[in-house]
C-alpha positions as a Markdown table, in Angstrom:
| # | Residue | x | y | z |
|---|---|---|---|---|
| 1 | Unk | -106.4 | 205.1 | 239.8 |
| 2 | Unk | -108.6 | 204.3 | 242.7 |
| 3 | Unk | -108.9 | 200.6 | 242.2 |
| 4 | Unk | -105.3 | 199.6 | 241.5 |
| 5 | Unk | -104.7 | 195.9 | 240.7 |
| 6 | Unk | -101.1 | 195.2 | 242.1 |
| 7 | Unk | -100.8 | 192.2 | 239.9 |
| 8 | Unk | -101.3 | 194.3 | 236.8 |
| 9 | Unk | -98.2 | 196.5 | 237.9 |
| 10 | Unk | -95.8 | 193.5 | 237.9 |
| 11 | Unk | -93.6 | 193.6 | 234.8 |
| 12 | Unk | -92.4 | 190.4 | 233.2 |
| 13 | Unk | -89.3 | 189.2 | 234.9 |
| 14 | Unk | -90.1 | 191.2 | 238.0 |
| 15 | Unk | -91.3 | 188.1 | 240.0 |
| 16 | Unk | -88.1 | 186.6 | 241.5 |
| 17 | Unk | -88.7 | 183.7 | 243.8 |
| 18 | Unk | -85.2 | 182.5 | 244.7 |
| 19 | Unk | -83.4 | 185.7 | 245.9 |
| 20 | Unk | -80.7 | 185.8 | 248.6 |
| 21 | Unk | -79.6 | 188.9 | 250.5 |
| 22 | Unk | -77.1 | 189.2 | 253.5 |
| 23 | Unk | -79.3 | 192.0 | 255.0 |
| 24 | Unk | -82.1 | 194.4 | 254.4 |
| 25 | Unk | -79.9 | 196.8 | 252.5 |
| 26 | Unk | -79.0 | 194.1 | 250.0 |
| 27 | Unk | -82.7 | 193.2 | 249.8 |
| 28 | Unk | -83.8 | 196.7 | 249.2 |
| 29 | Unk | -81.1 | 197.2 | 246.5 |
| 30 | Unk | -82.3 | 194.0 | 244.8 |
| 31 | Unk | -85.8 | 195.4 | 244.6 |
| 32 | Unk | -84.4 | 198.6 | 243.2 |
| 33 | Unk | -82.5 | 196.6 | 240.6 |
| 34 | Unk | -85.6 | 194.7 | 239.6 |
| 35 | Unk | -87.5 | 198.0 | 239.2 |
| 36 | Unk | -84.7 | 199.4 | 237.1 |
| 37 | Unk | -84.5 | 196.3 | 234.9 |
| 38 | Unk | -88.3 | 196.4 | 234.4 |
| 39 | Unk | -88.0 | 200.0 | 233.2 |
| 40 | Unk | -90.1 | 201.5 | 236.0 |
| 41 | Unk | -87.4 | 203.6 | 237.4 |
| 42 | Unk | -84.1 | 205.1 | 236.7 |
| 43 | Unk | -80.7 | 204.3 | 238.5 |
| 44 | Unk | -81.6 | 207.1 | 240.9 |
| 45 | Unk | -84.4 | 205.3 | 242.5 |
| 46 | Unk | -82.7 | 202.6 | 244.6 |
| 47 | Unk | -80.7 | 205.0 | 246.8 |
| 48 | Unk | -84.1 | 206.9 | 247.5 |
| 49 | Unk | -85.4 | 203.5 | 248.6 |
| 50 | Unk | -82.5 | 203.1 | 251.1 |
| 51 | Unk | -83.2 | 206.7 | 252.2 |
| 52 | Unk | -86.8 | 205.8 | 253.0 |
| 53 | Unk | -85.8 | 202.8 | 255.1 |
| 54 | Unk | -83.6 | 205.0 | 257.2 |
| 55 | Unk | -86.5 | 207.2 | 258.0 |
| 56 | Unk | -89.1 | 204.5 | 258.6 |
| 57 | Unk | -89.1 | 200.8 | 258.3 |
| 58 | Unk | -90.9 | 199.4 | 255.4 |
| 59 | Unk | -91.3 | 196.0 | 257.1 |
| 60 | Unk | -95.2 | 195.6 | 257.5 |
| 61 | Unk | -95.4 | 192.3 | 259.3 |
| 62 | Unk | -96.3 | 188.6 | 258.3 |
| 63 | Unk | -92.8 | 188.3 | 256.7 |
| 64 | Unk | -93.4 | 191.1 | 254.2 |
| 65 | Unk | -91.6 | 194.4 | 253.5 |
| 66 | Unk | -92.7 | 196.9 | 250.9 |
| 67 | Unk | -89.6 | 199.0 | 250.1 |
| 68 | Unk | -90.3 | 202.3 | 248.2 |
| 69 | Unk | -88.7 | 205.6 | 247.9 |
| 70 | Unk | -88.9 | 208.9 | 249.5 |
| 71 | Unk | -90.7 | 211.8 | 247.8 |
| 72 | Unk | -87.3 | 212.8 | 246.3 |
| 73 | Unk | -87.3 | 209.5 | 244.5 |
| 74 | Unk | -90.5 | 210.4 | 242.6 |
| 75 | Unk | -88.4 | 212.1 | 239.9 |
| 76 | Unk | -86.7 | 208.8 | 239.1 |
| 77 | Unk | -90.0 | 207.0 | 238.5 |
| 78 | Unk | -90.7 | 206.4 | 234.7 |
| 79 | Unk | -93.9 | 204.5 | 235.3 |
| 80 | Unk | -95.8 | 202.8 | 238.1 |
| 81 | Unk | -94.6 | 199.3 | 238.8 |
| 82 | Unk | -94.0 | 196.6 | 241.3 |
| 83 | Unk | -91.5 | 193.9 | 241.8 |
| 84 | Unk | -92.0 | 190.7 | 244.0 |
| 85 | Unk | -88.8 | 189.2 | 245.4 |
| 86 | Unk | -89.0 | 186.2 | 247.6 |
| 87 | Unk | -86.0 | 185.4 | 249.9 |
| 88 | Unk | -86.7 | 181.8 | 250.9 |
| 89 | Unk | -83.8 | 181.9 | 253.6 |
| 90 | Unk | -85.4 | 185.2 | 255.0 |
| 91 | Unk | -83.8 | 188.5 | 255.6 |
| 92 | Unk | -83.3 | 190.2 | 259.1 |
| 93 | Unk | -85.4 | 193.3 | 259.0 |
| 94 | Unk | -84.7 | 194.9 | 262.3 |
| 95 | Unk | -85.2 | 191.8 | 264.3 |
| 96 | Unk | -88.1 | 190.6 | 262.1 |
| 97 | Unk | -87.6 | 188.1 | 259.3 |
| 98 | Unk | -88.8 | 189.2 | 255.8 |
| 99 | Unk | -89.2 | 186.5 | 253.2 |
| 100 | Unk | -91.1 | 188.6 | 250.7 |
| 101 | Unk | -90.2 | 192.1 | 249.5 |
| 102 | Unk | -92.6 | 194.0 | 247.2 |
| 103 | Unk | -90.8 | 196.9 | 245.7 |
| 104 | Unk | -93.0 | 199.9 | 244.7 |
| 105 | Unk | -92.4 | 202.6 | 242.2 |
| 106 | Unk | -95.3 | 205.1 | 241.7 |
| 107 | Unk | -95.6 | 208.7 | 240.2 |
| 108 | Unk | -97.5 | 211.2 | 242.2 |
| 109 | Unk | -99.6 | 209.8 | 245.0 |
| 110 | Unk | -100.0 | 206.4 | 243.2 |
| 111 | Unk | -98.0 | 204.7 | 246.0 |
| 112 | Unk | -100.7 | 205.3 | 248.5 |
| 113 | Unk | -103.5 | 203.4 | 246.6 |
| 114 | Unk | -100.9 | 200.7 | 245.8 |
| 115 | Unk | -100.0 | 200.4 | 249.5 |
| 116 | Unk | -103.7 | 200.3 | 250.5 |
| 117 | Unk | -104.5 | 197.6 | 248.1 |
| 118 | Unk | -101.4 | 195.5 | 249.2 |
| 119 | Unk | -102.3 | 196.0 | 252.8 |
| 120 | Unk | -105.9 | 194.8 | 252.0 |
| 121 | Unk | -104.5 | 191.7 | 250.5 |
| 122 | Unk | -101.8 | 191.0 | 253.1 |
| 123 | Unk | -104.0 | 191.6 | 256.2 |
| 124 | Unk | -105.1 | 188.0 | 255.9 |
| 125 | Unk | -102.4 | 185.9 | 257.5 |
| 126 | Unk | -103.1 | 183.0 | 255.2 |
| 127 | Unk | -102.6 | 185.1 | 252.1 |
| 128 | Unk | -99.4 | 186.4 | 253.4 |
| 129 | Unk | -98.2 | 182.9 | 254.2 |
| 130 | Unk | -99.3 | 181.8 | 250.7 |
| 131 | Unk | -97.1 | 184.6 | 249.2 |
| 132 | Unk | -94.1 | 183.6 | 251.5 |
| 133 | Unk | -94.4 | 180.1 | 250.1 |
| 134 | Unk | -95.1 | 180.8 | 246.5 |
| 135 | Unk | -93.0 | 178.8 | 244.2 |
| 136 | Unk | -94.3 | 180.1 | 240.8 |
| 137 | Unk | -95.1 | 183.4 | 239.2 |
| 138 | Unk | -98.8 | 182.5 | 238.6 |
| 139 | Unk | -99.4 | 181.9 | 242.2 |
| 140 | Unk | -97.9 | 185.4 | 243.0 |
| 141 | Unk | -100.2 | 187.0 | 240.3 |
| 142 | Unk | -103.3 | 185.2 | 241.6 |
| 143 | Unk | -102.5 | 186.1 | 245.2 |
| 144 | Unk | -101.9 | 189.9 | 244.4 |
| 145 | Unk | -105.2 | 190.2 | 242.4 |
| 146 | Unk | -107.7 | 192.0 | 244.7 |
| 147 | Unk | -110.6 | 189.9 | 243.5 |
| 148 | Unk | -108.9 | 186.8 | 244.6 |
| 149 | Unk | -108.3 | 188.4 | 248.0 |
| 150 | Unk | -111.9 | 188.9 | 248.5 |
| 151 | Unk | -112.7 | 185.4 | 247.6 |
| 152 | Unk | -110.9 | 184.2 | 250.6 |
| 153 | Unk | -108.5 | 181.8 | 248.7 |
């Protein structure tokens, strides 16, 4: 899958725009729960997401974190998928404030392509800001569609 469309990996109900979390651990676990509820992963996946965060921060800048699991978590992936959680009040992420968490579940090396596509979309500060302010699922889907990213919305 060389041209991943992140929007196509969002399961119904996995876009949540009014989340709260006391800290990044709660935010990561909320992403993990959303991926479990979407049927993308088993209950073994969220702990592997926390393990990844302990080894390297998944905060990428512009108020966005992309929690995903270590290689050990791959066994818990049922199918590739994403979740989009917006934390309007923000979450402290090692001194940065994350307002958007895009949780990733991918089999094999699928996460590399997903991360690359997301980075391409989020490298434009205006797009990252639009995602931070998104107040409806359709906006999120539109903003995470690569063709929209190249149109300079």
